[in-house]
N, CA and C atoms as a LAMMPS dump frame, in Angstrom:
ITEM: TIMESTEP
0
ITEM: NUMBER OF ATOMS
477
ITEM: BOX BOUNDS ff ff ff
-5.0000000000000000e+02 5.0000000000000000e+02
-5.0000000000000000e+02 5.0000000000000000e+02
-5.0000000000000000e+02 5.0000000000000000e+02
ITEM: ATOMS id mol type element x y z
1 1 1 N 305.201 -383.822 -373.783
2 1 2 C 306.027 -384.35 -372.982
3 1 3 C 306.138 -385.826 -373.614
4 2 1 N 307.293 -386.313 -373.339
5 2 2 C 307.919 -387.455 -373.985
6 2 3 C 307.08 -388.858 -373.464
7 3 1 N 306.711 -388.757 -372.344
8 3 2 C 306.12 -389.914 -371.667
9 3 3 C 304.692 -390.008 -372.515
10 4 1 N 304.028 -389.007 -372.656
11 4 2 C 302.624 -388.949 -373.348
12 4 3 C 302.783 -389.488 -374.788
13 5 1 N 304.045 -388.969 -375.384
14 5 2 C 304.159 -389.598 -376.746
15 5 3 C 304.694 -390.851 -376.787
16 6 1 N 305.101 -391.451 -375.858
17 6 2 C 305.409 -393.219 -375.812
18 6 3 C 304.316 -393.759 -375.692
19 7 1 N 303.44 -393.196 -374.705
20 7 2 C 302.277 -393.848 -374.404
21 7 3 C 301.183 -393.853 -375.495
22 8 1 N 301.099 -392.685 -376.254
23 8 2 C 300.211 -392.813 -377.449
24 8 3 C 300.765 -393.679 -378.458
25 9 1 N 302.076 -393.843 -378.766
26 9 2 C 302.721 -394.678 -379.765
27 9 3 C 302.265 -396.143 -379.411
28 10 1 N 302.543 -396.427 -377.927
29 10 2 C 302.027 -397.833 -377.519
30 10 3 C 300.744 -398.136 -377.912
31 11 1 N 299.671 -397.254 -377.499
32 11 2 C 298.324 -397.521 -378.003
33 11 3 C 298.206 -397.673 -379.256
34 12 1 N 298.954 -396.855 -380.253
35 12 2 C 298.536 -396.828 -381.699
36 12 3 C 299.158 -398.17 -382.281
37 13 1 N 300.202 -398.645 -381.583
38 13 2 C 300.874 -399.984 -382.049
39 13 3 C 299.841 -401.296 -381.607
40 14 1 N 299.174 -401.015 -380.39
41 14 2 C 298.311 -401.92 -380.19
42 14 3 C 297.146 -402.063 -380.944
43 15 1 N 296.605 -401.044 -381.38
44 15 2 C 295.421 -400.911 -382.162
45 15 3 C 295.564 -401.284 -383.785
46 16 1 N 297.051 -401.109 -384.209
47 16 2 C 297.352 -401.553 -385.629
48 16 3 C 297.262 -403.099 -385.816
49 17 1 N 296.156 -403.481 -386.478
50 17 2 C 295.972 -404.771 -386.832
51 17 3 C 296.408 -405.236 -388.338
52 18 1 N 297.214 -404.249 -388.878
53 18 2 C 297.358 -404.748 -390.315
54 18 3 C 298.537 -406.005 -390.509
55 19 1 N 298.171 -406.845 -390.9
56 19 2 C 298.616 -408.12 -391.09
57 19 3 C 300.186 -408.012 -391.499
58 20 1 N 300.628 -407.074 -392.429
59 20 2 C 301.75 -406.929 -393.041
60 20 3 C 302.862 -406.556 -392.106
61 21 1 N 302.5 -405.792 -391.08
62 21 2 C 303.304 -405.493 -389.914
63 21 3 C 303.15 -405.957 -388.735
64 22 1 N 302.5 -407.205 -388.754
65 22 2 C 302.111 -407.757 -387.494
66 22 3 C 303.336 -408.018 -386.692
67 23 1 N 304.423 -408.743 -387.335
68 23 2 C 305.549 -409.05 -386.482
69 23 3 C 306.378 -407.693 -385.926
70 24 1 N 306.78 -406.887 -386.753
71 24 2 C 307.336 -405.565 -386.333
72 24 3 C 306.256 -404.905 -385.323
73 25 1 N 305.097 -404.966 -385.357
74 25 2 C 304.382 -404.231 -384.472
75 25 3 C 304.393 -404.779 -383.075
76 26 1 N 304.302 -406.387 -383.055
77 26 2 C 304.464 -407.081 -382.077
78 26 3 C 305.696 -406.718 -381.274
79 27 1 N 306.772 -406.609 -381.901
80 27 2 C 307.999 -406.366 -381.305
81 27 3 C 308.183 -404.87 -380.722
82 28 1 N 307.449 -403.833 -381.424
83 28 2 C 307.159 -402.391 -380.908
84 28 3 C 306.361 -402.424 -379.62
85 29 1 N 305.271 -403.185 -379.591
86 29 2 C 304.412 -403.149 -378.423
87 29 3 C 305.053 -403.984 -377.048
88 30 1 N 305.692 -405.111 -377.453
89 30 2 C 306.566 -405.501 -376.449
90 30 3 C 307.554 -404.678 -375.785
91 31 1 N 308.415 -404.048 -376.736
92 31 2 C 309.503 -403.032 -376.263
93 31 3 C 308.823 -401.938 -375.573
94 32 1 N 307.646 -401.352 -376.09
95 32 2 C 307.176 -400.107 -375.309
96 32 3 C 306.552 -400.507 -374.188
97 33 1 N 305.956 -401.578 -373.925
98 33 2 C 305.22 -402.109 -372.666
99 33 3 C 306.541 -402.194 -371.521
100 34 1 N 307.781 -402.946 -372.107
101 34 2 C 308.842 -402.926 -371.117
102 34 3 C 309.266 -401.617 -370.796
103 35 1 N 309.27 -400.775 -371.684
104 35 2 C 309.7 -399.426 -371.225
105 35 3 C 308.572 -398.728 -370.282
106 36 1 N 307.331 -398.768 -370.507
107 36 2 C 306.248 -398.344 -369.767
108 36 3 C 306.393 -398.912 -368.273
109 37 1 N 306.772 -400.207 -368.302
110 37 2 C 306.938 -400.94 -367.022
111 37 3 C 308.117 -400.121 -365.957
112 38 1 N 309.146 -399.736 -366.845
113 38 2 C 310.443 -399.169 -366.241
114 38 3 C 309.958 -397.808 -365.692
115 39 1 N 309.061 -397.205 -366.501
116 39 2 C 308.488 -395.997 -365.996
117 39 3 C 307.634 -396.161 -364.712
118 40 1 N 306.865 -397.001 -364.689
119 40 2 C 306.105 -397.29 -363.571
120 40 3 C 306.839 -397.468 -362.402
121 41 1 N 307.769 -398.349 -362.454
122 41 2 C 308.825 -398.533 -361.276
123 41 3 C 309.365 -397.297 -360.864
124 42 1 N 309.598 -396.223 -361.808
125 42 2 C 310.026 -394.941 -361.475
126 42 3 C 309.042 -394.086 -360.596
127 43 1 N 307.705 -394.395 -361.247
128 43 2 C 306.717 -393.676 -360.717
129 43 3 C 306.593 -394.18 -359.137
130 44 1 N 306.519 -395.4 -358.92
131 44 2 C 306.223 -396.139 -357.489
132 44 3 C 307.448 -395.677 -356.724
133 45 1 N 308.694 -395.95 -357.052
134 45 2 C 309.6 -395.446 -356.342
135 45 3 C 309.889 -393.951 -355.712
136 46 1 N 309.489 -393.089 -356.699
137 46 2 C 309.798 -391.746 -356.425
138 46 3 C 308.489 -391.074 -356.006
139 47 1 N 307.262 -391.675 -356.375
140 47 2 C 306.071 -391.065 -356.064
141 47 3 C 305.726 -389.899 -356.821
142 48 1 N 305.965 -389.984 -358.055
143 48 2 C 305.759 -388.828 -358.862
144 48 3 C 305.894 -389.233 -360.381
145 49 1 N 305.483 -388.416 -361.341
146 49 2 C 305.748 -388.658 -362.756
147 49 3 C 307.453 -388.32 -363.181
148 50 1 N 307.988 -388.938 -363.764
149 50 2 C 309.371 -388.725 -364.337
150 50 3 C 309.466 -387.605 -365.211
151 51 1 N 310.33 -386.673 -365.305
152 51 2 C 310.623 -385.461 -366.15
153 51 3 C 311.017 -386.157 -367.514
154 52 1 N 311.067 -385.346 -368.695
155 52 2 C 311.634 -385.791 -369.778
156 52 3 C 312.978 -386.323 -369.893
157 53 1 N 313.84 -385.566 -368.903
158 53 2 C 315.208 -385.928 -368.727
159 53 3 C 315.419 -387.386 -368.173
160 54 1 N 314.431 -387.535 -367.108
161 54 2 C 314.473 -388.902 -366.328
162 54 3 C 314.109 -390.029 -367.36
163 55 1 N 312.955 -389.845 -368.133
164 55 2 C 312.573 -390.818 -369.127
165 55 3 C 313.699 -391.072 -370.115
166 56 1 N 314.4 -389.89 -370.55
167 56 2 C 315.677 -390.123 -371.373
168 56 3 C 316.63 -390.983 -370.698
169 57 1 N 316.824 -390.842 -369.546
170 57 2 C 317.813 -391.656 -368.772
171 57 3 C 317.277 -393.212 -368.761
172 58 1 N 316.04 -393.328 -368.408
173 58 2 C 315.343 -394.743 -368.506
174 58 3 C 315.613 -395.259 -370.056
175 59 1 N 315.362 -394.642 -370.924
176 59 2 C 315.639 -394.992 -372.462
177 59 3 C 317.056 -395.322 -372.65
178 60 1 N 318.061 -394.498 -371.956
179 60 2 C 319.381 -394.738 -372.233
180 60 3 C 319.995 -396.06 -371.456
181 61 1 N 319.446 -396.256 -370.369
182 61 2 C 319.528 -397.25 -369.576
183 61 3 C 319.115 -398.564 -370.469
184 62 1 N 318.122 -398.615 -371.014
185 62 2 C 317.388 -399.722 -371.815
186 62 3 C 318.29 -399.989 -373.099
187 63 1 N 318.65 -398.944 -373.764
188 63 2 C 319.894 -398.991 -374.881
189 63 3 C 321.011 -399.693 -374.37
190 64 1 N 321.461 -399.222 -373.455
191 64 2 C 322.703 -399.838 -372.843
192 64 3 C 322.615 -401.34 -372.532
193 65 1 N 321.498 -401.662 -372
194 65 2 C 321.356 -403.282 -371.88
195 65 3 C 320.93 -403.917 -373.134
196 66 1 N 320.407 -403.301 -374.163
197 66 2 C 320.288 -403.997 -375.379
198 66 3 C 321.449 -404.166 -376.178
199 67 1 N 322.531 -403.207 -375.956
200 67 2 C 323.646 -403.267 -376.74
201 67 3 C 324.461 -404.363 -375.977
202 68 1 N 324.437 -404.617 -374.695
203 68 2 C 325.293 -405.51 -373.889
204 68 3 C 324.709 -406.988 -374.509
205 69 1 N 323.445 -406.901 -374.575
206 69 2 C 322.936 -408.286 -375.131
207 69 3 C 323.209 -408.475 -376.571
208 70 1 N 323.175 -407.375 -377.314
209 70 2 C 323.683 -407.451 -378.636
210 70 3 C 325.124 -408.034 -378.726
211 71 1 N 326.134 -407.504 -378.045
212 71 2 C 327.419 -407.956 -377.96
213 71 3 C 327.527 -409.47 -377.733
214 72 1 N 326.769 -409.989 -376.731
215 72 2 C 326.898 -411.363 -376.466
216 72 3 C 326.253 -411.986 -377.553
217 73 1 N 325.215 -411.766 -378.129
218 73 2 C 324.682 -412.411 -379.326
219 73 3 C 325.379 -412.487 -380.581
220 74 1 N 326.31 -411.321 -380.7
221 74 2 C 327.139 -411.23 -381.754
222 74 3 C 328.382 -412.087 -381.916
223 75 1 N 328.552 -412.996 -380.685
224 75 2 C 329.516 -414.005 -380.627
225 75 3 C 330.823 -413.742 -379.664
226 76 1 N 330.355 -412.426 -378.814
227 76 2 C 331.046 -412.232 -377.841
228 76 3 C 330.634 -412.699 -376.557
229 77 1 N 330.549 -414.047 -376.606
230 77 2 C 330.023 -414.954 -375.471
231 77 3 C 331.089 -416.213 -375.374
232 78 1 N 330.964 -416.894 -374.273
233 78 2 C 331.888 -418.04 -374.001
234 78 3 C 332.08 -419.079 -375.308
235 79 1 N 331.092 -419.346 -375.741
236 79 2 C 330.694 -420.396 -376.948
237 79 3 C 331.211 -419.671 -378.284
238 80 1 N 331.314 -418.429 -378.158
239 80 2 C 331.431 -417.81 -379.507
240 80 3 C 330.452 -417.925 -380.762
241 81 1 N 329.32 -418.129 -380.202
242 81 2 C 328.087 -418.262 -381.34
243 81 3 C 327.487 -416.912 -381.696
244 82 1 N 327.135 -416.846 -382.708
245 82 2 C 326.116 -415.68 -383.152
246 82 3 C 324.959 -416.008 -383.262
247 83 1 N 323.846 -415.342 -382.584
248 83 2 C 322.557 -415.762 -382.667
249 83 3 C 321.712 -414.619 -383.253
250 84 1 N 321.742 -414.804 -384.645
251 84 2 C 321.119 -413.817 -385.385
252 84 3 C 319.81 -413.3 -385.088
253 85 1 N 318.82 -413.994 -384.51
254 85 2 C 317.608 -413.724 -384.331
255 85 3 C 317.559 -412.884 -383.175
256 86 1 N 318.498 -412.979 -382.073
257 86 2 C 318.615 -412.205 -381.015
258 86 3 C 319.238 -410.797 -381.52
259 87 1 N 320.151 -410.91 -382.407
260 87 2 C 320.993 -409.791 -382.937
261 87 3 C 319.824 -408.78 -383.514
262 88 1 N 318.86 -409.377 -384.307
263 88 2 C 317.888 -408.608 -385.016
264 88 3 C 317.077 -408.056 -384.182
265 89 1 N 316.42 -408.682 -382.96
266 89 2 C 315.674 -408.198 -382.134
267 89 3 C 316.145 -406.908 -381.367
268 90 1 N 317.432 -407.062 -380.874
269 90 2 C 318.086 -406.156 -380.154
270 90 3 C 318.148 -404.725 -380.843
271 91 1 N 318.575 -404.963 -382.171
272 91 2 C 318.569 -403.898 -383.091
273 91 3 C 317.524 -403.204 -383.261
274 92 1 N 316.425 -403.778 -383.341
275 92 2 C 314.963 -403.271 -383.584
276 92 3 C 314.956 -402.446 -382.214
277 93 1 N 315.089 -403.088 -381.112
278 93 2 C 314.793 -402.339 -380.044
279 93 3 C 315.708 -401.139 -379.484
280 94 1 N 316.778 -401.058 -380.169
281 94 2 C 317.833 -399.885 -380.002
282 94 3 C 317.119 -398.737 -380.76
283 95 1 N 316.856 -399.082 -382.013
284 95 2 C 316.35 -398.044 -382.944
285 95 3 C 315.097 -397.542 -382.496
286 96 1 N 314.081 -398.285 -381.877
287 96 2 C 313.005 -397.98 -381.351
288 96 3 C 313.263 -396.943 -380.09
289 97 1 N 314.076 -397.349 -379.136
290 97 2 C 314.322 -396.299 -378.195
291 97 3 C 315.038 -395.166 -378.457
292 98 1 N 315.927 -395.392 -379.51
293 98 2 C 316.881 -394.027 -379.919
294 98 3 C 315.816 -393.109 -380.526
295 99 1 N 314.755 -393.367 -381.199
296 99 2 C 313.802 -392.515 -381.93
297 99 3 C 313.259 -391.562 -380.846
298 100 1 N 313.137 -391.922 -379.528
299 100 2 C 312.55 -391.038 -378.625
300 100 3 C 313.535 -390.124 -377.941
301 101 1 N 314.843 -390.521 -378.008
302 101 2 C 315.886 -389.763 -377.343
303 101 3 C 315.993 -388.307 -378.094
304 102 1 N 316.388 -387.24 -377.621
305 102 2 C 316.946 -386.079 -378.354
306 102 3 C 318.056 -386.31 -379.211
307 103 1 N 318.316 -385.409 -380.294
308 103 2 C 319.328 -385.726 -381.236
309 103 3 C 320.629 -385.87 -380.317
310 104 1 N 321.362 -386.952 -380.635
311 104 2 C 322.552 -387.24 -379.876
312 104 3 C 323.994 -386.373 -380.628
313 105 1 N 324.757 -385.984 -379.642
314 105 2 C 325.956 -385.098 -380.04
315 105 3 C 326.611 -385.779 -380.994
316 106 1 N 327.579 -385.277 -381.79
317 106 2 C 328.581 -385.895 -382.678
318 106 3 C 329.65 -386.018 -381.979
319 107 1 N 330.497 -386.906 -382.481
320 107 2 C 331.889 -386.902 -382.029
321 107 3 C 332.618 -385.625 -382.035
322 108 1 N 332.61 -384.688 -383.012
323 108 2 C 333.489 -383.564 -383.033
324 108 3 C 332.784 -382.588 -381.851
325 109 1 N 331.512 -382.627 -381.805
326 109 2 C 330.851 -381.748 -380.632
327 109 3 C 331.282 -382.229 -379.282
328 110 1 N 331.538 -383.461 -379.022
329 110 2 C 331.952 -384.08 -377.759
330 110 3 C 333.443 -383.708 -377.637
331 111 1 N 334.385 -383.906 -378.757
332 111 2 C 335.566 -383.396 -378.363
333 111 3 C 335.78 -382.084 -378.259
334 112 1 N 335.101 -381.113 -378.716
335 112 2 C 335.124 -379.667 -378.353
336 112 3 C 334.769 -379.431 -376.797
337 113 1 N 333.891 -380.212 -376.39
338 113 2 C 333.327 -380.184 -374.907
339 113 3 C 334.436 -380.657 -374.016
340 114 1 N 335.121 -381.965 -374.38
341 114 2 C 336.078 -382.498 -373.723
342 114 3 C 337.327 -381.559 -373.575
343 115 1 N 337.679 -380.941 -374.819
344 115 2 C 338.802 -380.142 -374.545
345 115 3 C 338.698 -379.092 -373.65
346 116 1 N 337.562 -378.286 -373.742
347 116 2 C 337.075 -377.114 -372.639
348 116 3 C 337.312 -377.793 -371.396
349 117 1 N 336.624 -378.858 -371.119
350 117 2 C 336.568 -379.477 -369.798
351 117 3 C 337.972 -379.632 -369.401
352 118 1 N 338.962 -380.209 -370.177
353 118 2 C 340.261 -380.387 -369.633
354 118 3 C 340.921 -379.178 -369.406
355 119 1 N 340.758 -378.215 -370.1
356 119 2 C 341.382 -376.789 -369.854
357 119 3 C 340.588 -376.153 -368.606
358 120 1 N 339.476 -376.277 -368.336
359 120 2 C 338.793 -375.968 -367.065
360 120 3 C 339.214 -376.481 -366.002
361 121 1 N 339.394 -377.678 -365.835
362 121 2 C 339.913 -378.519 -364.62
363 121 3 C 341.576 -378.768 -364.531
364 122 1 N 342.083 -378.068 -365.752
365 122 2 C 343.51 -378.088 -365.876
366 122 3 C 344.024 -379.577 -365.37
367 123 1 N 343.437 -380.473 -366.233
368 123 2 C 343.803 -381.838 -366.047
369 123 3 C 345.349 -381.874 -366.702
370 124 1 N 345.976 -382.984 -365.961
371 124 2 C 347.479 -383.107 -366.345
372 124 3 C 347.665 -384.59 -366.686
373 125 1 N 346.857 -385.603 -366.432
374 125 2 C 346.924 -387.044 -366.923
375 125 3 C 345.731 -387.671 -366.562
376 126 1 N 345.729 -388.877 -366.968
377 126 2 C 344.74 -389.839 -366.954
378 126 3 C 344.02 -389.816 -365.472
379 127 1 N 344.845 -389.548 -364.502
380 127 2 C 344.345 -389.581 -363.105
381 127 3 C 343.211 -388.492 -362.798
382 128 1 N 343.147 -387.482 -363.792
383 128 2 C 342.137 -386.428 -363.673
384 128 3 C 340.75 -386.718 -364.454
385 129 1 N 340.781 -387.948 -364.908
386 129 2 C 339.624 -388.137 -365.777
387 129 3 C 338.254 -388.038 -365.102
388 130 1 N 338.245 -388.32 -363.675
389 130 2 C 337.029 -388.243 -362.921
390 130 3 C 336.559 -386.748 -362.95
391 131 1 N 337.518 -385.695 -362.512
392 131 2 C 337.127 -384.43 -362.588
393 131 3 C 336.636 -384.126 -364.096
394 132 1 N 337.306 -384.225 -365.151
395 132 2 C 336.678 -383.929 -366.335
396 132 3 C 335.357 -384.672 -366.671
397 133 1 N 335.144 -385.934 -366.243
398 133 2 C 333.848 -386.492 -366.496
399 133 3 C 332.75 -385.639 -365.499
400 134 1 N 333.302 -385.113 -364.451
401 134 2 C 332.237 -384.537 -363.551
402 134 3 C 331.768 -383.228 -364.136
403 135 1 N 332.655 -382.639 -364.895
404 135 2 C 332.383 -381.394 -365.555
405 135 3 C 331.574 -381.566 -366.856
406 136 1 N 331.69 -382.683 -367.543
407 136 2 C 331.035 -383.124 -368.76
408 136 3 C 329.663 -383.905 -368.404
409 137 1 N 329.612 -384.41 -367.655
410 137 2 C 328.351 -385.313 -367.176
411 137 3 C 327.154 -384.286 -367.503
412 138 1 N 326.969 -383.135 -366.789
413 138 2 C 325.688 -382.232 -366.86
414 138 3 C 325.602 -381.836 -368.326
415 139 1 N 326.605 -381.582 -369.095
416 139 2 C 326.617 -381.085 -370.471
417 139 3 C 326.207 -382.104 -371.231
418 140 1 N 326.422 -383.442 -371.173
419 140 2 C 326.22 -384.497 -372.145
420 140 3 C 324.969 -385.533 -371.684
421 141 1 N 324.605 -385.163 -370.495
422 141 2 C 323.405 -386 -370.077
423 141 3 C 322.289 -386.2 -371.007
424 142 1 N 321.963 -387.235 -371.349
425 142 2 C 320.854 -387.553 -372.243
426 142 3 C 321.096 -387.034 -373.913
427 143 1 N 322.308 -386.444 -374.165
428 143 2 C 322.625 -385.958 -375.48
429 143 3 C 323.669 -386.831 -376.122
430 144 1 N 324.557 -387.447 -375.286
431 144 2 C 325.737 -388.333 -375.712
432 144 3 C 325.677 -389.803 -375.038
433 145 1 N 326.192 -390.554 -375.647
434 145 2 C 326.493 -391.89 -375.089
435 145 3 C 327.636 -391.97 -374.031
436 146 1 N 327.623 -392.117 -372.709
437 146 2 C 328.595 -391.878 -371.782
438 146 3 C 329.79 -392.783 -372.074
439 147 1 N 329.536 -393.868 -372.716
440 147 2 C 330.908 -394.627 -373.335
441 147 3 C 331.629 -393.958 -374.187
442 148 1 N 331.012 -393.237 -375.143
443 148 2 C 331.663 -392.516 -376.122
444 148 3 C 332.378 -391.445 -375.495
445 149 1 N 331.672 -390.598 -374.624
446 149 2 C 332.252 -389.367 -373.999
447 149 3 C 333.64 -389.909 -373.132
448 150 1 N 333.645 -391.159 -372.452
449 150 2 C 334.708 -391.456 -371.732
450 150 3 C 335.773 -391.92 -372.547
451 151 1 N 335.46 -392.532 -373.545
452 151 2 C 336.466 -392.772 -374.728
453 151 3 C 337.253 -391.704 -375.298
454 152 1 N 336.407 -390.529 -375.597
455 152 2 C 337.1 -389.358 -376.187
456 152 3 C 337.956 -388.738 -375.013
457 153 1 N 337.21 -388.807 -373.826
458 153 2 C 338.356 -388.178 -372.578
459 153 3 C 339.647 -389.01 -372.547
460 154 1 N 339.554 -390.322 -372.534
461 154 2 C 340.765 -390.98 -372.495
462 154 3 C 341.854 -390.75 -373.654
463 155 1 N 341.115 -390.478 -374.91
464 155 2 C 341.972 -390.094 -376.058
465 155 3 C 342.678 -388.776 -375.878
466 156 1 N 341.871 -387.871 -375.472
467 156 2 C 342.406 -386.341 -375.296
468 156 3 C 343.043 -385.939 -374.174
469 157 1 N 343.115 -386.788 -373.122
470 157 2 C 343.881 -386.53 -371.802
471 157 3 C 345.192 -386.737 -372.116
472 158 1 N 346.122 -385.733 -371.64
473 158 2 C 347.627 -386.075 -371.823
474 158 3 C 348.001 -387.325 -371.045
475 159 1 N 349.008 -387.87 -371.596
476 159 2 C 349.481 -389.281 -371.23
477 159 3 C 350.357 -389.084 -369.811
């Protein structure tokens, strides 16, 4: 189970006292504790342990938040400043969370699914994007970035 693996990795990171990895290890411990807090919130709200798919969803939500912070730190903020320290931290967090996700679909795989979904719902224009996404969501959930999927749908839908 994914949750057990994350918990075991957290315990191993907390026990690792190697001085040469201290800074990276501290970032890993902090990130995994944050993830476990999100899981605990889910457990309290739903009165049950999350499934692997639900843990994957929590991971993807975290990655999305890290990417938004990364964009802001990369100069896409009102002041236009680049905060390299934050950029580095967010990249580490994204890589850590992505390691727990199942293998992500490639763009050609997504394009093939999108073409099939467009044919299935007989989409004629951009107005049919919701129907196409409704067909795709169960097929791509946890396996592809939703932003990438919607981007591909927009590109492939007839204008």
